[in-house]
C-alpha positions as CSV (number, residue, x, y, z in Angstrom):
1,M,-34.2,-51.1,95.5
2,I,-35.8,-47.8,96.0
3,E,-39.0,-46.7,94.6
4,A,-38.6,-43.5,92.3
5,T,-41.6,-41.7,93.7
6,Q,-40.6,-42.2,97.3
7,Q,-39.5,-38.9,99.1
8,R,-36.5,-40.1,101.4
9,G,-34.3,-38.7,104.1
10,A,-34.0,-35.1,105.2
11,H,-33.6,-33.7,101.7
12,R,-36.4,-31.3,100.7
13,P,-36.3,-29.9,97.2
14,V,-36.8,-26.2,96.8
15,M,-40.2,-24.9,95.7
16,L,-41.4,-28.5,94.7
17,E,-45.1,-27.8,94.2
18,A,-44.5,-24.6,92.4
19,C,-42.0,-26.4,90.0
20,I,-44.4,-29.0,89.3
21,E,-47.3,-26.8,88.6
22,A,-45.1,-24.6,86.4
23,L,-44.1,-27.6,84.2
24,A,-47.8,-28.3,83.5
25,I,-47.1,-32.0,83.1
26,R,-48.8,-34.0,80.5
27,P,-49.2,-37.7,81.7
28,D,-47.8,-39.1,78.6
29,G,-45.1,-36.4,78.0
30,V,-41.3,-36.5,78.0
31,Y,-39.5,-34.5,80.6
32,V,-36.0,-33.7,81.7
33,D,-34.7,-33.0,85.4
34,G,-31.4,-31.3,84.4
35,T,-30.2,-31.2,88.2
36,F,-31.2,-34.5,89.7
37,G,-29.4,-34.1,93.2
38,R,-31.2,-36.7,95.2
39,G,-34.3,-36.7,93.2
40,G,-36.9,-34.6,95.0
41,H,-38.2,-32.9,91.9
42,S,-37.9,-36.0,89.8
43,A,-40.2,-37.9,92.2
44,G,-42.7,-35.1,91.9
45,I,-42.6,-35.2,88.2
46,L,-42.9,-39.1,88.1
47,A,-45.9,-38.7,90.5
48,R,-47.7,-36.8,87.7
49,L,-46.8,-38.9,84.8
50,G,-48.9,-41.8,83.5
51,P,-47.5,-45.3,82.4
52,A,-46.6,-43.7,78.8
53,G,-44.7,-40.9,80.3
54,R,-40.9,-40.6,80.5
55,L,-38.3,-38.8,82.5
56,V,-34.7,-38.3,81.9
57,A,-32.5,-36.9,84.8
58,I,-29.1,-35.4,84.5
59,D,-26.4,-34.8,87.0
60,R,-22.7,-34.2,86.9
61,D,-22.1,-35.7,90.5
62,P,-21.3,-39.4,90.4
63,Q,-22.9,-39.8,93.7
64,A,-26.2,-38.3,92.5
65,V,-26.1,-40.6,89.5
66,A,-25.4,-43.6,91.6
67,A,-28.5,-42.7,93.7
68,G,-30.6,-42.3,90.8
69,R,-29.6,-45.7,89.3
70,E,-31.0,-47.4,92.4
71,W,-34.6,-46.1,91.4
72,E,-36.9,-48.9,89.9
73,D,-39.2,-47.2,87.5
74,R,-39.3,-48.0,83.7
75,R,-40.4,-44.4,83.0
76,F,-37.1,-43.1,84.4
77,E,-33.4,-43.0,83.6
78,I,-30.5,-41.0,84.7
79,A,-27.4,-39.7,82.7
80,H,-24.1,-38.6,84.0
81,G,-23.1,-35.3,82.5
82,R,-23.6,-31.6,82.6
83,F,-26.9,-30.1,81.8
84,S,-25.2,-28.1,79.1
85,Q,-24.9,-31.4,77.4
86,I,-28.6,-32.0,77.3
87,G,-28.9,-32.3,73.6
88,E,-26.3,-35.1,73.2
89,L,-27.4,-36.9,76.3
90,L,-31.0,-37.0,75.1
91,A,-30.0,-38.0,71.5
92,A,-28.1,-41.0,72.9
93,R,-31.4,-42.0,74.3
94,G,-33.4,-41.5,71.2
95,V,-35.0,-38.3,72.3
96,T,-35.0,-35.2,70.0
97,Q,-37.6,-33.0,71.6
98,V,-39.3,-32.8,75.2
99,D,-42.3,-31.5,76.8
100,G,-40.6,-29.7,79.6
101,V,-37.3,-29.2,81.4
102,L,-36.5,-28.3,85.0
103,L,-33.2,-26.9,86.3
104,D,-32.7,-26.2,90.1
105,L,-29.3,-24.4,89.9
106,G,-26.5,-24.3,92.4
107,V,-25.3,-26.9,94.8
108,S,-27.5,-29.6,96.2
109,S,-28.2,-30.3,99.9
110,P,-26.4,-33.5,99.9
111,Q,-23.2,-31.9,98.4
112,F,-23.5,-29.0,100.9
113,D,-24.0,-31.2,104.0
114,D,-21.1,-33.5,103.2
115,P,-17.9,-32.0,104.7
116,A,-15.8,-34.2,102.4
117,R,-17.1,-32.4,99.3
118,G,-15.6,-29.0,100.6
119,F,-18.7,-26.8,99.7
120,S,-19.6,-25.6,103.4
121,F,-17.7,-23.2,105.5
122,R,-19.6,-24.5,108.6
123,N,-18.2,-28.0,108.4
124,D,-14.4,-28.5,108.1
125,G,-13.3,-30.5,105.2
126,P,-11.0,-30.5,102.2
127,L,-11.1,-27.3,100.0
128,D,-12.6,-29.1,96.9
129,M,-16.1,-27.8,95.9
130,R,-16.1,-29.8,92.6
131,M,-19.5,-31.1,91.6
132,D,-17.8,-33.9,89.8
133,P,-14.8,-34.7,92.1
134,A,-13.1,-36.6,89.1
135,Q,-13.0,-33.5,86.7
136,G,-11.2,-30.4,86.7
137,M,-9.3,-28.3,89.5
138,S,-10.5,-28.2,93.1
139,A,-11.0,-24.8,94.7
140,R,-7.5,-25.1,96.5
141,D,-5.8,-26.2,93.3
142,W,-7.2,-23.0,91.6
143,L,-6.1,-20.8,94.5
144,V,-2.5,-22.3,94.5
145,Q,-2.0,-21.2,90.8
146,A,-4.1,-18.1,90.7
147,S,-2.5,-14.5,91.1
148,E,-3.8,-12.0,93.6
149,Q,-5.6,-10.2,90.8
150,D,-7.2,-13.4,89.6
151,I,-8.6,-14.0,93.2
152,A,-9.9,-10.5,93.5
153,E,-11.7,-10.6,90.1
154,A,-13.3,-14.0,90.9
155,L,-14.6,-12.8,94.2
156,K,-15.9,-9.6,92.8
157,N,-17.4,-11.1,89.6
158,Y,-18.8,-14.3,90.9
159,G,-19.3,-13.6,94.6
160,E,-20.3,-9.7,94.3
161,E,-17.8,-9.4,97.4
162,R,-17.2,-5.8,98.4
163,F,-14.1,-6.7,100.0
164,A,-12.6,-8.7,97.1
165,V,-9.3,-6.8,97.0
166,P,-8.4,-7.0,100.6
167,L,-9.5,-10.6,100.9
168,A,-7.3,-11.5,97.8
169,K,-4.4,-9.9,99.6
170,A,-5.1,-11.9,102.7
171,I,-5.2,-15.1,100.9
172,A,-2.1,-14.5,98.9
173,A,-0.4,-13.5,102.0
174,R,-1.4,-16.8,103.7
175,F,0.1,-18.7,100.9
176,R,3.4,-16.7,101.2
177,N,3.5,-17.3,104.9
178,A,2.3,-21.0,105.0
179,G,3.5,-22.3,101.6
180,P,2.2,-25.5,100.4
181,D,0.4,-26.2,103.7
182,A,-2.0,-23.2,103.2
183,F,-5.7,-23.7,102.8
184,R,-5.8,-27.4,103.0
185,T,-9.4,-27.2,104.5
186,T,-12.5,-25.1,104.2
187,G,-12.2,-24.1,107.9
188,E,-9.0,-22.3,107.3
189,L,-10.1,-20.3,104.4
190,A,-13.4,-19.5,106.2
191,A,-11.2,-18.1,109.2
192,V,-9.2,-16.0,107.0
193,V,-12.1,-14.4,105.2
194,A,-14.0,-13.8,108.4
195,G,-11.0,-12.0,109.8
196,V,-10.9,-9.6,106.9
197,V,-14.7,-9.0,106.6
198,R,-15.2,-8.5,110.3
199,R,-12.4,-5.9,110.4
200,R,-13.8,-4.1,107.4
201,H,-17.5,-4.2,108.6
202,K,-18.6,-1.6,111.1
203,K,-21.8,-3.6,111.5
204,P,-21.4,-7.1,110.5
205,P,-24.6,-8.5,108.6
206,V,-26.9,-10.4,110.9
207,G,-27.5,-14.0,110.1
208,K,-24.9,-14.3,107.2
209,D,-21.6,-15.8,107.6
210,P,-18.7,-13.6,106.5
211,A,-17.5,-16.4,104.1
212,T,-20.6,-16.9,102.2
213,R,-19.7,-14.8,99.1
214,T,-16.1,-16.1,99.0
215,F,-17.3,-19.8,99.0
216,Q,-19.9,-19.0,96.4
217,A,-17.5,-17.3,94.2
218,L,-15.1,-20.2,94.2
219,R,-17.8,-22.7,93.8
220,I,-19.2,-21.0,90.7
221,L,-15.8,-20.6,89.2
222,V,-14.5,-24.1,89.8
223,N,-17.7,-25.6,88.3
224,Q,-18.1,-23.1,85.6
225,E,-21.6,-22.7,86.5
226,L,-22.3,-19.4,84.5
227,E,-20.7,-20.8,81.5
228,E,-22.7,-24.0,81.9
229,L,-25.9,-22.1,82.2
230,A,-25.0,-19.9,79.1
231,L,-24.4,-23.2,77.0
232,F,-27.8,-24.6,78.1
233,L,-29.8,-21.5,77.2
234,E,-28.2,-21.3,74.0
235,R,-29.2,-25.0,73.0
236,I,-32.4,-25.5,75.0
237,V,-35.0,-23.9,72.7
238,A,-34.5,-26.2,69.8
239,L,-35.1,-29.2,72.1
240,L,-38.5,-27.9,73.3
241,K,-41.7,-29.0,71.6
242,P,-44.3,-26.4,70.9
243,G,-46.1,-25.7,74.3
244,A,-43.3,-27.3,76.3
245,R,-42.3,-25.5,79.5
246,L,-38.8,-24.4,80.7
247,V,-38.7,-23.9,84.4
248,V,-35.5,-22.6,86.2
249,V,-34.8,-22.1,89.9
250,S,-31.9,-19.9,90.6
251,F,-30.3,-18.7,93.9
252,H,-27.8,-16.2,92.6
253,S,-28.4,-12.8,91.1
254,L,-26.0,-13.4,88.2
255,E,-27.8,-16.6,87.2
256,D,-31.3,-15.1,87.6
257,R,-30.2,-12.2,85.5
258,M,-29.0,-14.5,82.8
259,V,-32.3,-16.3,82.7
260,K,-34.5,-13.2,82.9
261,Q,-32.7,-11.7,80.0
262,F,-32.8,-14.9,77.9
263,F,-36.5,-15.1,78.4
264,A,-37.0,-11.5,77.5
265,R,-34.8,-11.8,74.4
266,E,-36.6,-15.0,73.3
267,S,-40.0,-13.7,73.8
268,G,-39.3,-10.6,71.8
269,R,-39.3,-7.9,74.5
270,H,-35.8,-6.9,73.2
271,A,-37.0,-6.6,69.6
272,A,-36.4,-3.3,67.6
273,R,-39.1,-0.8,67.7
274,D,-40.7,1.1,64.7
275,P,-39.5,4.7,65.1
276,V,-42.9,6.0,64.3
277,T,-45.3,3.7,65.9
278,G,-43.2,2.2,68.7
279,A,-44.3,-1.2,67.8
280,A,-42.0,-4.2,68.1
281,V,-40.4,-5.2,64.8
282,H,-39.9,-9.0,65.0
283,L,-37.2,-10.2,62.4
284,Q,-38.1,-13.6,63.6
285,P,-41.1,-14.7,65.5
286,P,-40.6,-15.1,69.3
287,R,-39.6,-18.7,70.3
288,L,-40.7,-18.4,73.9
289,R,-43.5,-16.7,76.0
290,S,-42.5,-15.7,79.4
291,I,-45.1,-17.2,81.9
292,G,-43.7,-15.2,85.0
293,R,-41.7,-15.3,88.2
294,V,-42.5,-17.1,91.5
295,L,-40.8,-16.5,94.8
296,P,-41.1,-18.7,97.8
297,D,-43.8,-17.9,100.3
298,A,-43.4,-17.7,104.1
299,A,-44.4,-21.4,104.6
300,E,-41.7,-22.6,102.1
301,T,-39.0,-20.5,103.7
302,H,-40.0,-21.5,107.1
303,A,-39.9,-25.3,106.1
304,N,-36.8,-25.0,104.0
305,P,-34.5,-22.1,104.9
306,R,-32.4,-22.8,101.8
307,A,-35.3,-21.5,99.7
308,R,-34.9,-17.9,100.9
309,S,-33.1,-16.6,97.8
310,A,-34.8,-18.9,95.3
311,V,-36.4,-17.4,92.1
312,L,-38.4,-19.5,89.8
313,R,-38.8,-18.4,86.2
314,V,-40.9,-20.2,83.6
315,A,-41.4,-19.9,80.0
316,Q,-43.4,-21.7,77.3
317,R,-42.2,-22.7,73.7
318,T,-44.5,-20.9,71.2
């Protein structure tokens, strides 16, 4: 069996020290790691907990859950589900409120590095991208039934891809030409995208694969990542004890914007203003206090290049 506090393999959690510090862990507290992955952050939390502490981890990926169930630590348990289901998953374990919650959004390193999962354009594999392969449509299934307009909107809205329209045209044309054999693999989609983007770019971006935004958009869409985050934020405050910390690490501007705006709204920064004094008029007391934002330093990005786009935001329950 595997000790829960043991760091293993090549997986390196993003901004581990910053996340643990932001949680302000109490040794006897109850905490949630809403995105277990392979447990890097969970191990860091357990290292700070005392014998009376408790950690509940959540992950929608069956492989991650299987890895977590190998851990031997009475303070730890893992639940299979989406982090938007945090309330019901905790209630099933007799927990109504917690001292801190951590989310590390996006795809985990083990998911990205396994070609069979279909997340990466660097390693050829089936075009899947589902965080739970047993649920929902794969990326290819969605492309098969999507219209050209659907594809363009997805690439624009979820990937912020400037060439969304010509890319959608090229993808639709490939289906017309190749029929049911089109886009069986990630490599085929990456090649089609690269051809379009390189023709359109006068000076291709240095160090960024042309397929990055397309793959990101399809992954977010297939896994309903923005919808999941919105549901989580809607439900989380009621589960936080007074003084509890909420820590969110995001890698995409759309996710970070949602978290930033949520923290601002719940801390009263969007409250109406008195027309004479300009003072905030709080119809309800603020439920959160925004602690701040942390970006990865040079040492972090050098040791873990995937941390380059990370943004950590932390808030405290009032």
